[in-house]
TIKEBA-701066 format. One line per 3 residues: their letters; for each residue x, y, z of N, C-alpha, C. Coordinates in Angstrom, 3 decimals. Layout:
! TIKEBA-701066
a	X:Y:Z:X:Y:Z:X:Y:Z; ...
END
This chain:
! TIKEBA-701066
mvr	-73.800:-5.139:5.433:-73.479:-6.221:4.560:-72.211:-5.947:3.758; -72.053:-4.727:3.262:-70.855:-4.354:2.513:-69.635:-4.463:3.422; -69.847:-4.048:4.643:-68.715:-4.083:5.580:-68.300:-5.516:5.846
sar	-69.188:-6.409:6.033:-68.823:-7.795:6.304:-68.220:-8.450:5.069; -68.594:-8.026:3.890:-68.006:-8.564:2.656:-66.552:-8.119:2.529; -66.337:-6.873:2.883:-64.941:-6.376:2.843:-64.087:-7.125:3.852
caa	-64.598:-7.313:5.029:-63.838:-8.031:6.060:-63.549:-9.449:5.605; -64.536:-10.073:4.977:-64.340:-11.436:4.497:-63.283:-11.470:3.405; -63.296:-10.468:2.541:-62.304:-10.406:1.455:-60.897:-10.245:2.038
wlc	-60.756:-9.399:3.016:-59.439:-9.193:3.632:-58.994:-10.459:4.362; -59.903:-11.107:5.007:-59.544:-12.344:5.692:-59.071:-13.393:4.690; -59.701:-13.442:3.537:-59.262:-14.379:2.494:-57.855:-14.050:2.007
via	-57.588:-12.767:1.805:-56.244:-12.338:1.348:-55.212:-12.714:2.395; -55.476:-12.436:3.642:-54.526:-12.741:4.724:-54.324:-14.247:4.821; -55.417:-15.017:4.738:-55.296:-16.477:4.815:-54.455:-16.997:3.650
flv	-54.672:-16.432:2.461:-53.905:-16.835:1.281:-52.409:-16.576:1.496; -52.080:-15.388:2.002:-50.674:-15.041:2.241:-50.059:-15.951:3.295; -50.775:-16.228:4.370:-50.256:-17.085:5.420:-50.072:-18.497:4.900
lfa	-51.017:-18.964:4.136:-50.965:-20.318:3.624:-49.765:-20.529:2.698; -49.507:-19.561:1.839:-48.435:-19.731:0.848:-47.100:-19.099:1.258; -47.034:-18.451:2.399:-45.780:-17.820:2.837:-44.702:-18.854:3.111
gcs	-45.083:-20.025:3.559:-44.100:-21.054:3.865:-43.640:-21.811:2.644; -44.296:-21.612:1.517:-43.916:-22.334:0.300:-42.703:-21.696:-0.333; -41.877:-22.518:-0.927:-40.722:-21.980:-1.640:-41.050:-21.896:-3.108
sgv	-40.162:-21.330:-3.859:-40.392:-21.178:-5.289:-39.992:-22.427:-6.038; -39.747:-23.492:-5.328:-39.326:-24.722:-5.976:-37.819:-24.810:-6.116; -37.103:-23.790:-5.693:-35.644:-23.776:-5.766:-35.111:-24.314:-4.453
nlp	-34.216:-25.275:-4.523:-33.597:-25.803:-3.314:-32.441:-24.894:-2.916; -32.554:-24.254:-1.792:-31.513:-23.371:-1.304:-30.439:-24.202:-0.617; -29.167:-23.721:-0.645:-28.093:-24.489:-0.006:-28.304:-24.560:1.495
van	-27.989:-25.722:2.044:-28.115:-25.951:3.478:-26.761:-26.452:3.965; -26.234:-25.834:5.027:-24.927:-26.212:5.558:-25.070:-27.412:6.469; -24.356:-28.488:6.192:-24.319:-29.683:7.028:-25.703:-30.230:7.348
gdp	-26.646:-30.085:6.435:-27.990:-30.598:6.657:-28.801:-29.788:7.642; -28.257:-28.720:8.180:-28.961:-27.893:9.154:-29.457:-26.637:8.449; -30.775:-26.468:8.290:-31.290:-25.307:7.570:-31.039:-23.992:8.302
nap	-30.657:-24.035:9.583:-30.396:-22.816:10.344:-28.919:-22.438:10.387; -28.046:-23.302:9.886:-26.610:-23.023:9.913:-26.263:-22.012:8.825; -25.263:-21.144:9.074:-24.872:-20.178:8.050:-24.257:-20.892:6.846
vdp	-24.474:-20.332:5.696:-23.992:-20.924:4.455:-22.933:-20.006:3.863; -21.826:-20.583:3.413:-20.775:-19.816:2.750:-21.303:-19.360:1.396; -21.321:-18.036:1.147:-21.870:-17.557:-0.114:-20.978:-17.827:-1.316
gpd	-19.782:-18.329:-1.102:-18.889:-18.616:-2.227:-17.986:-17.431:-2.525; -17.349:-17.451:-3.688:-16.412:-16.370:-4.011:-17.131:-15.040:-4.195; -16.377:-13.977:-3.969:-16.896:-12.622:-4.136:-17.331:-12.450:-5.585
pdp	-18.610:-12.110:-5.800:-19.073:-11.995:-7.180:-18.449:-10.823:-7.931; -17.855:-9.853:-7.220:-17.265:-8.695:-7.879:-15.860:-8.461:-7.333; -14.922:-9.346:-7.670:-13.568:-9.130:-7.157:-12.990:-7.835:-7.719
dpd	-12.094:-7.233:-6.948:-11.464:-5.981:-7.361:-10.634:-6.238:-8.614; -11.013:-5.636:-9.744:-10.273:-5.907:-10.975:-8.878:-5.297:-10.972; -8.625:-4.301:-10.121:-7.309:-3.657:-10.080:-6.804:-3.659:-8.646
pgp	-6.107:-4.729:-8.226:-5.648:-4.796:-6.834:-4.518:-3.829:-6.515; -4.034:-3.090:-7.492:-2.947:-2.141:-7.261:-1.617:-2.761:-7.624; -0.566:-1.972:-7.520:0.746:-2.490:-7.909:1.245:-3.545:-6.929
apg	1.944:-4.494:-7.457:2.554:-5.522:-6.614:3.684:-4.877:-5.830; 3.901:-5.344:-4.593:4.998:-4.754:-3.817:6.330:-5.000:-4.508; 7.128:-3.973:-4.549:8.437:-4.074:-5.194:9.512:-4.436:-4.193
pdp	10.736:-4.473:-4.631:11.829:-4.774:-3.712:11.990:-3.638:-2.705; 12.554:-3.979:-1.556:12.798:-2.958:-0.547:13.718:-1.894:-1.122; 13.452:-0.626:-0.789:14.331:0.422:-1.284:15.731:0.272:-0.686
epp	16.696:0.761:-1.424:18.076:0.712:-0.947:18.227:1.616:0.276; 19.051:1.206:1.242:19.304:2.100:2.378:20.091:3.316:1.902; 20.080:4.370:2.684:20.836:5.559:2.283:22.312:5.238:2.059
sfs	22.908:6.003:1.180:24.334:5.861:0.871:25.118:6.864:1.712; 26.242:6.411:2.262:27.074:7.302:3.061:27.555:8.480:2.223; 28.103:8.190:1.040:28.674:9.271:0.222:27.607:10.155:-0.417
adi	26.485:9.589:-0.832:25.474:10.370:-1.545:24.427:11.009:-0.636; 24.103:10.368:0.476:23.012:10.855:1.319:23.448:11.443:2.659; 24.527:10.954:3.213:24.957:11.393:4.547:26.017:12.496:4.460
mpt	27.053:12.255:3.688:28.176:13.193:3.623:27.810:14.611:3.176; 26.928:14.804:2.201:26.621:16.192:1.817:26.140:17.045:2.994; 25.349:16.468:3.894:24.884:17.227:5.054:26.032:17.479:6.023
fia	26.876:16.472:6.257:28.019:16.681:7.147:28.941:17.772:6.600; 29.190:17.745:5.314:30.083:18.748:4.714:29.472:20.143:4.842; 28.166:20.260:4.608:27.517:21.568:4.647:27.340:22.121:6.056
tca	27.204:21.259:7.053:26.876:21.757:8.394:27.938:21.510:9.452; 28.895:20.630:9.189:29.827:20.227:10.254:31.303:20.336:9.865; 31.624:20.048:8.632:33.030:19.907:8.221:33.607:21.226:7.729
fag	33.879:22.123:8.677:34.565:23.358:8.334:35.505:23.728:9.477; 36.451:24.591:9.196:37.477:24.954:10.186:36.810:25.447:11.471; 37.333:25.005:12.585:36.788:25.383:13.881:35.772:24.379:14.404
cha	35.325:23.497:13.544:34.388:22.459:13.985:35.000:21.092:13.687; 34.452:20.372:12.730:34.910:19.012:12.467:35.632:18.896:11.137; 36.620:19.770:10.956:37.492:19.702:9.782:38.850:20.259:10.184
ggp	39.816:20.005:9.347:41.146:20.537:9.630:41.161:22.048:9.480; 42.192:22.621:9.926:42.353:24.071:9.861:43.525:24.442:10.754; 43.471:25.618:11.302:44.574:26.012:12.183:44.633:25.190:13.465
rpp	43.555:24.551:13.829:43.559:23.695:15.017:42.908:22.352:14.664; 43.145:21.318:15.478:42.566:20.001:15.184:41.036:20.033:15.234; 40.383:19.096:14.558:38.914:19.043:14.583:38.403:18.805:16.008
aeg	37.250:19.347:16.296:36.644:19.199:17.623:36.488:17.727:17.980; 36.858:17.385:19.206:36.779:16.017:19.740:37.485:14.992:18.858; 38.422:15.466:18.008:39.165:14.556:17.132:38.313:13.958:16.015
ldl	37.128:14.511:15.775:36.220:13.993:14.752:36.320:14.848:13.490; 37.024:14.319:12.501:37.223:15.013:11.226:36.173:14.495:10.242; 35.247:15.365:9.843:34.158:14.957:8.958:34.359:15.388:7.507
rad	35.608:15.622:7.128:35.867:15.877:5.700:35.660:14.570:4.939; 35.322:14.687:3.665:34.935:13.533:2.843:35.947:12.393:2.886; 37.248:12.705:2.877:38.258:11.646:2.808:38.555:10.982:4.151
tay	38.039:11.524:5.241:38.349:10.960:6.558:37.128:10.621:7.415; 35.974:11.090:7.043:34.786:10.980:7.905:34.465:9.548:8.304; 34.403:8.636:7.354:33.997:7.267:7.668:34.940:6.651:8.713
ahl	36.223:6.808:8.514:37.206:6.230:9.440:37.137:6.865:10.826; 36.653:8.091:10.916:36.541:8.773:12.200:35.206:8.522:12.896; 34.257:7.915:12.175:32.927:7.703:12.735:32.638:6.262:13.144
vnv	32.853:5.327:12.250:32.366:3.961:12.407:33.305:3.128:13.279; 32.724:2.548:14.323:33.465:1.713:15.283:34.601:2.465:15.966; 34.407:3.754:16.192:35.382:4.585:16.900:34.707:5.075:18.178
ass	35.373:4.884:19.302:34.806:5.313:20.581:34.677:6.831:20.618; 33.589:7.288:21.192:33.386:8.725:21.383:34.419:9.234:22.377; 34.948:10.427:22.144:35.914:10.980:23.100:35.208:11.500:24.351
evp	33.924:11.818:24.255:33.180:12.310:25.413:32.629:11.176:26.274; 32.172:10.090:25.627:31.640:8.924:26.343:32.274:7.691:25.697; 33.494:7.340:26.132:34.233:6.253:25.480:33.534:4.893:25.480
slm	32.547:4.709:26.330:31.824:3.433:26.337:30.876:3.308:25.141; 30.649:4.407:24.420:29.791:4.388:23.235:30.615:4.661:21.974; 30.343:3.882:20.948:30.959:4.152:19.652:30.258:5.354:19.027
rvt	30.984:6.133:18.247:30.335:7.230:17.524:29.227:6.662:16.636; 29.551:5.626:15.875:28.573:4.904:15.066:28.784:3.418:15.322; 27.752:2.766:15.823:27.766:1.318:16.036:26.963:0.690:14.903
pgd	27.633:0.066:13.928:26.899:-0.498:12.791:25.773:-1.424:13.247; 24.575:-1.202:12.664:23.423:-2.024:12.997:22.687:-1.593:14.250; 23.142:-0.531:14.929:22.528:-0.143:16.202:22.525:1.377:16.373
sdn	21.596:2.027:15.699:21.550:3.492:15.778:21.200:3.981:17.186; 20.408:3.206:17.933:20.033:3.634:19.281:21.247:3.750:20.201; 22.286:2.978:19.937:23.485:3.021:20.771:24.665:3.657:20.044
syl	24.373:4.503:19.087:25.422:5.255:18.388:25.439:6.673:18.958; 26.599:7.081:19.459:26.707:8.380:20.118:26.369:9.530:19.171; 26.675:9.375:17.904:26.361:10.416:16.924:24.859:10.733:16.931
ihk	24.031:9.724:17.006:22.578:9.936:17.047:22.198:10.698:18.316; 22.776:10.331:19.440:22.491:11.043:20.698:22.866:12.524:20.571; 24.000:12.797:19.979:24.444:14.188:19.830:23.529:14.978:18.890
leg	23.063:14.346:17.824:22.219:15.052:16.864:20.785:15.210:17.354; 20.302:14.262:18.164:18.939:14.344:18.683:18.858:15.103:20.008; 20.023:15.403:20.599:20.021:16.131:21.865:19.761:15.257:23.070
tqt	20.012:13.954:22.960:19.785:13.043:24.089:21.095:12.644:24.765; 22.191:13.284:24.392:23.488:12.962:24.982:23.520:13.406:26.446; 24.437:12.802:27.209:24.574:13.170:28.619:25.755:14.102:28.847
vgs	26.602:14.254:27.837:27.791:15.111:27.945:27.806:16.054:26.749; 28.222:17.295:26.993:28.330:18.246:25.889:26.978:18.733:25.416; 27.009:19.419:24.269:25.770:20.005:23.751:25.306:19.306:22.483
rmp	24.080:19.593:22.134:23.509:19.045:20.905:24.264:19.618:19.712; 24.441:18.794:18.703:25.109:19.228:17.482:24.062:19.482:16.403; 24.344:20.348:15.481:25.516:21.218:15.384:25.479:22.323:16.440
dgg	26.600:22.493:17.092:26.733:23.461:18.174:26.537:24.877:17.627; 25.585:25.586:18.198:25.340:26.967:17.802:24.487:27.109:16.544; 24.121:26.003:15.939:23.294:26.071:14.732:21.964:25.383:14.961
ppl	21.081:25.473:13.988:19.794:24.793:14.139:19.979:23.284:14.068; 19.127:22.538:14.740:19.231:21.070:14.670:19.071:20.589:13.226; 19.694:19.463:12.937:19.528:18.852:11.623:18.088:18.333:11.511
saa	17.602:18.231:10.304:16.199:17.844:10.101:15.929:16.425:10.601; 14.684:16.215:10.987:14.262:14.874:11.406:14.410:13.891:10.249; 14.178:14.353:9.024:14.317:13.481:7.852:15.772:13.043:7.676
fia	16.718:13.971:7.880:18.130:13.585:7.756:18.509:12.600:8.855; 18.082:12.863:10.079:18.425:11.965:11.185:17.802:10.591:10.947; 16.598:10.543:10.399:15.973:9.253:10.072:16.802:8.516:9.016
slr	17.311:9.232:8.020:18.176:8.613:6.999:19.471:8.108:7.618; 20.036:8.911:8.509:21.266:8.517:9.187:21.023:7.248:10.017; 19.915:7.207:10.731:19.558:6.005:11.509:19.407:4.795:10.587
ewi	18.744:4.996:9.465:18.540:3.898:8.523:19.883:3.391:7.996; 20.786:4.308:7.677:22.120:3.928:7.200:22.865:3.125:8.288; 22.808:3.595:9.519:23.481:2.905:10.622:22.859:1.515:10.835
dag	21.521:1.463:10.883:20.829:0.195:11.116:21.043:-0.799:9.989; 21.379:-0.306:8.797:21.696:-1.196:7.667:23.138:-1.675:7.718; 23.840:-1.353:8.797:25.209:-1.827:8.967:26.267:-0.769:8.721
apn	25.860:0.470:8.475:26.778:1.590:8.228:27.798:1.260:7.135; 27.322:0.863:5.942:28.276:0.531:4.883:29.042:1.747:4.382; 30.271:1.515:3.970:31.101:2.588:3.411:30.817:2.647:1.912
n	29.700:3.239:1.581:29.277:3.300:0.175:29.070:4.715:-0.303
END
């Protein structure tokens, strides 16, 4: 008898839960387009990011020929026996001293591959100087000749300067 009373009690609890499971709390939930099965847009994010970070600033200035490019040329290339004056003319006629470098580089045909300009403003991929510094040239050796290659960071700056139009700044 106790066992059947317990079973009856459990059956009542289950029936109660089944009966009221379909009932709502009286709150009308949003329905999309009258279809209760359609997804509903939850609305704006209840916790928007209070600090989206700094606003993007203006594009950084491209490298400067006089401030960013020339110091490396002077330190690694512009000395007697290479690309500066001295007892003999500069190698390949390329004088990289501060007062002559720009005029000897920009829109000047390479003496080794005359079909390529040493520096083609706006086009670092077709500037012979880049080929010589990266070691992708087809004539002669990688520059600086006999020294370690220039850093990838410097070559990237040089490319950026060329791609920005190679301004004389």
